[in-house]
VOLUMKOL-461629 format. One record per residue (C-alpha): residue in three letters; x, z, y. Coordinates in steps of 0.1 Angstrom, whole numbers, padded with zeros to 4 digits, always signed. Layout:
# residues N
ALAXZY...
This chain:
# residues 375
UNK+1214+0836+0995UNK+1193+0808+0979UNK+1218+0781+0995UNK+1248+0801+0984UNK+1238+0805+0950UNK+1227+0766+0949UNK+1263+0758+0957UNK+1280+0772+0925UNK+1284+0747+0896UNK+1267+0747+0867UNK+1272+0728+0835UNK+1275+0705+0823UNK+1289+0688+0857UNK+1305+0721+0867UNK+1310+0700+0902UNK+1312+0717+0935UNK+1294+0700+0964UNK+1321+0703+0989UNK+1297+0684+1020UNK+1268+0714+1017UNK+1298+0742+1021UNK+1316+0725+1048UNK+1281+0721+1065UNK+1265+0754+1055UNK+1290+0777+1073UNK+1312+0781+1101UNK+1333+0805+1086UNK+1345+0779+1060UNK+1349+0754+1085UNK+1375+0778+1104UNK+1398+0776+1076UNK+1405+0739+1080UNK+1423+0749+1114UNK+1444+0778+1097UNK+1481+0770+1086UNK+1498+0786+1056UNK+1534+0791+1050UNK+1549+0761+1030UNK+1567+0789+1013UNK+1538+0797+0994UNK+1514+0772+1000UNK+1529+0735+1003UNK+1495+0722+0996UNK+1488+0724+1034UNK+1459+0745+1055UNK+1435+0775+1040UNK+1406+0752+1035UNK+1426+0729+1010UNK+1441+0755+0992UNK+1408+0773+0988UNK+1391+0740+0976UNK+1418+0738+0951UNK+1413+0773+0937UNK+1375+0765+0932UNK+1386+0732+0918UNK+1406+0752+0893UNK+1384+0781+0886UNK+1358+0755+0875UNK+1381+0742+0844UNK+1390+0778+0835UNK+1373+0781+0801UNK+1375+0820+0809UNK+1351+0813+0839UNK+1326+0789+0823UNK+1325+0815+0794UNK+1311+0840+0819UNK+1271+0842+0822UNK+1256+0824+0851UNK+1253+0856+0877UNK+1290+0867+0865UNK+1303+0827+0872UNK+1284+0832+0909UNK+1300+0866+0918UNK+1337+0852+0911UNK+1328+0819+0927UNK+1314+0834+0956UNK+1348+0857+0955UNK+1371+0826+0952UNK+1353+0812+0981UNK+1357+0842+1007UNK+1389+0856+0994UNK+1409+0841+1022UNK+1383+0842+1049UNK+1399+0865+1071UNK+1434+0844+1071UNK+1421+0827+1108UNK+1421+0857+1122UNK+1456+0873+1107UNK+1473+0841+1105UNK+1506+0846+1128UNK+1536+0827+1138UNK+1565+0852+1134UNK+1597+0850+1163UNK+1616+0831+1132UNK+1589+0806+1126UNK+1575+0819+1096UNK+1538+0818+1093UNK+1521+0855+1080UNK+1486+0863+1074UNK+1492+0902+1066UNK+1464+0924+1056UNK+1443+0894+1053UNK+1431+0907+1021UNK+1418+0938+1036UNK+1402+0921+1067UNK+1388+0898+1044UNK+1370+0924+1026UNK+1355+0935+1055UNK+1346+0903+1069UNK+1330+0890+1038UNK+1310+0923+1032UNK+1292+0915+1072UNK+1291+0883+1062UNK+1269+0887+1031UNK+1249+0913+1049UNK+1237+0893+1071UNK+1231+0868+1047UNK+1207+0893+1027UNK+1233+0896+0996UNK+1224+0924+0972UNK+1244+0956+0977UNK+1262+0961+0943UNK+1268+0922+0943UNK+1282+0921+0974UNK+1307+0953+0970UNK+1319+0940+0937UNK+1328+0908+0957UNK+1343+0925+0984UNK+1363+0948+0964UNK+1378+0917+0945UNK+1388+0905+0978UNK+1407+0932+0987UNK+1427+0932+0955UNK+1428+0898+0950UNK+1464+0897+0956UNK+1475+0925+0930UNK+1475+0910+0902UNK+1505+0887+0913UNK+1527+0918+0914UNK+1512+0949+0899UNK+1531+0943+0864UNK+1563+0965+0864UNK+1559+0983+0896UNK+1559+1022+0904UNK+1522+1038+0898UNK+1512+1001+0883UNK+1487+1023+0858UNK+1473+1042+0886UNK+1464+1012+0906UNK+1450+0994+0878UNK+1424+1023+0868UNK+1415+1025+0904UNK+1406+0990+0909UNK+1387+0994+0879UNK+1363+1019+0894UNK+1357+0994+0920UNK+1355+0958+0902UNK+1357+0942+0871UNK+1396+0939+0863UNK+1386+0909+0838UNK+1371+0892+0864UNK+1396+0896+0890UNK+1421+0886+0869UNK+1400+0850+0866UNK+1399+0851+0901UNK+1438+0859+0906UNK+1444+0828+0879UNK+1422+0802+0899UNK+1445+0813+0931UNK+1476+0811+0918UNK+1470+0774+0898UNK+1453+0764+0933UNK+1484+0761+0953UNK+1516+0743+0952UNK+1546+0763+0952UNK+1581+0773+0936UNK+1570+0806+0917UNK+1540+0795+0902UNK+1548+0800+0868UNK+1557+0838+0876UNK+1525+0841+0897UNK+1506+0827+0865UNK+1528+0851+0841UNK+1524+0885+0862UNK+1487+0875+0862UNK+1488+0877+0822UNK+1513+0907+0823UNK+1480+0923+0844UNK+1454+0919+0821UNK+1477+0932+0792UNK+1480+0961+0812UNK+1445+0965+0822UNK+1439+0965+0786UNK+1462+0990+0774UNK+1450+1015+0801UNK+1415+1006+0785UNK+1398+0993+0820UNK+1401+0955+0816UNK+1362+0952+0809UNK+1351+0985+0828UNK+1362+1015+0845UNK+1395+1035+0828UNK+1376+1067+0812UNK+1384+1103+0826UNK+1372+1134+0810UNK+1357+1144+0844UNK+1346+1135+0878UNK+1369+1162+0891UNK+1400+1147+0866UNK+1391+1111+0882UNK+1393+1126+0919UNK+1424+1147+0913UNK+1441+1115+0898UNK+1437+1092+0925UNK+1443+1115+0950UNK+1473+1130+0938UNK+1504+1107+0931UNK+1520+1130+0906UNK+1488+1139+0887UNK+1488+1126+0849UNK+1450+1114+0842UNK+1449+1140+0811UNK+1462+1167+0834UNK+1444+1203+0825UNK+1408+1212+0841UNK+1412+1225+0878UNK+1397+1258+0888UNK+1358+1255+0894UNK+1347+1243+0928UNK+1339+1268+0957UNK+1312+1250+0971UNK+1300+1215+0977UNK+1303+1197+1009UNK+1277+1166+1014UNK+1296+1138+1036UNK+1274+1114+1050UNK+1284+1076+1057UNK+1270+1047+1070UNK+1268+1027+1105UNK+1246+1042+1132UNK+1212+1036+1128UNK+1213+1034+1092UNK+1191+1063+1080UNK+1218+1097+1076UNK+1196+1117+1100UNK+1164+1109+1082UNK+1181+1116+1047UNK+1194+1149+1060UNK+1157+1161+1069UNK+1143+1152+1036UNK+1174+1162+1014UNK+1196+1184+1029UNK+1176+1218+1013UNK+1180+1237+1046UNK+1219+1233+1043UNK+1241+1239+1077UNK+1251+1206+1092UNK+1285+1199+1111UNK+1282+1165+1134UNK+1301+1154+1159UNK+1267+1141+1177UNK+1255+1172+1178UNK+1286+1188+1190UNK+1287+1163+1221UNK+1251+1171+1227UNK+1262+1211+1229UNK+1293+1202+1253UNK+1280+1177+1273UNK+1309+1148+1260UNK+1300+1117+1264UNK+1306+1092+1235UNK+1329+1075+1257UNK+1345+1102+1265UNK+1376+1120+1253UNK+1366+1137+1218UNK+1392+1156+1214UNK+1374+1191+1220UNK+1350+1175+1198UNK+1370+1166+1165UNK+1389+1203+1169UNK+1352+1222+1171UNK+1335+1204+1143UNK+1365+1209+1120UNK+1369+1246+1130UNK+1330+1250+1121UNK+1338+1229+1089UNK+1367+1254+1082UNK+1339+1286+1088UNK+1318+1272+1058UNK+1348+1262+1037UNK+1361+1298+1042UNK+1325+1313+1032UNK+1322+1287+1000UNK+1291+1278+1020UNK+1275+1243+1012UNK+1273+1225+1039UNK+1267+1186+1053UNK+1292+1166+1075UNK+1275+1142+1094UNK+1290+1111+1110UNK+1297+1074+1104UNK+1330+1080+1086UNK+1331+1043+1083UNK+1367+1032+1073UNK+1384+1048+1044UNK+1410+1063+1067UNK+1389+1082+1086UNK+1369+1096+1057UNK+1406+1106+1038UNK+1411+1128+1069UNK+1380+1152+1068UNK+1381+1146+1025UNK+1414+1158+1023UNK+1404+1188+1045UNK+1375+1193+1022UNK+1398+1192+0990UNK+1421+1219+1005UNK+1395+1244+1004UNK+1384+1233+0964UNK+1353+1221+0976UNK+1333+1191+0955UNK+1327+1164+0973UNK+1296+1144+0975UNK+1296+1113+0996UNK+1257+1099+1004UNK+1262+1062+1018UNK+1232+1049+1035UNK+1224+1014+1047UNK+1197+0991+1060UNK+1191+0955+1066UNK+1205+0938+1094UNK+1173+0934+1111UNK+1161+0970+1108UNK+1196+0984+1119UNK+1189+0964+1149UNK+1157+0974+1157UNK+1166+1012+1155UNK+1194+1005+1177UNK+1166+0994+1204UNK+1147+1021+1201UNK+1173+1045+1206UNK+1171+1066+1235UNK+1209+1055+1245UNK+1213+1021+1227UNK+1248+1016+1216UNK+1260+0983+1234UNK+1261+0948+1215UNK+1299+0951+1215UNK+1301+0982+1202UNK+1283+0979+1171UNK+1304+0945+1164UNK+1334+0964+1166UNK+1318+0989+1141UNK+1315+0963+1115UNK+1351+0951+1119UNK+1363+0992+1107UNK+1331+0989+1078UNK+1346+0998+1044UNK+1317+1012+1018UNK+1331+1045+1000UNK+1340+1040+0962UNK+1341+1064+0935UNK+1378+1072+0939UNK+1373+1091+0972UNK+1348+1116+0956UNK+1335+1138+0929UNK+1301+1117+0935UNK+1292+1089+0957UNK+1255+1080+0960UNK+1241+1046+0977UNK+1211+1048+0998UNK+1203+1010+1005UNK+1166+1005+1017UNK+1152+0971+1016UNK+1137+0955+1051
């Protein structure tokens, strides 16, 4: 982290040490061999574009006016904004070069990179959320659902900082529609300002209003208060070996626990076997608690937003208040705990989990708690 921080330009020169960046990180060097569509990037490969973005960033008065920590955050997000293009770039049958979903994949890859560098949790997550949304200001204004998406983004990162990244990204390229891109970035700033979420999260009357607004496409932000919750479900999330079971032992208060691991042990199903019966059994046990309006804990890795959404929707249908507890530890402790397991998870399986690693955010549940332990 000290090396990365030292690379961020400072006044009065505001210069970027390109040789140091090149020498330090293999994921930077991978950008050199990654082509881009000349329609959007006449300047050339991804590293040329990234360098241009960083050069434009350091010229922006809006970036220079930030405090040192905020400048470092935005600089790092720009450095990593296209980090997944080498793994997502394809040449289509018609010869077009595409990099579909590079924003989403980039956030996941950046999370693993920064985690291994020992980056502070909140700082890392703001960067990852800016990466996943870095293209949104290019097209959001005037689109259906623009206000809702702007509000959602504001609960994961600062929209004013995101707009600086988007402006640098728009200026750091050679393409015919650059003026349109920059105009749309300005419209994004205006939209966020009108929604009251340019410099922070869009305000809501309650956490229930917030969750209902983000999870229901037709829900108005100022809709009447929904009925009181029937029970509370605590949903665990985190990589295996991060400390979820330990947290439950100390904090569950005797609440019943529904766990795929526990059900697998009961049924004698291997983690690599057919999980259909395990999933069905877990969901039915959850329904029993929900029908009885009983608080309980759902204990699984719940690593991806898509996987969490499946169980969270079930709990919402029964009128439950949802509390996500996300647990994380440092890479060394994580590896040591895995080695200490009776049946360690193979390294290849652990690495695959990192490719699905999406940290829960405040748009998913009524409350999200982050339990992050230091080495």
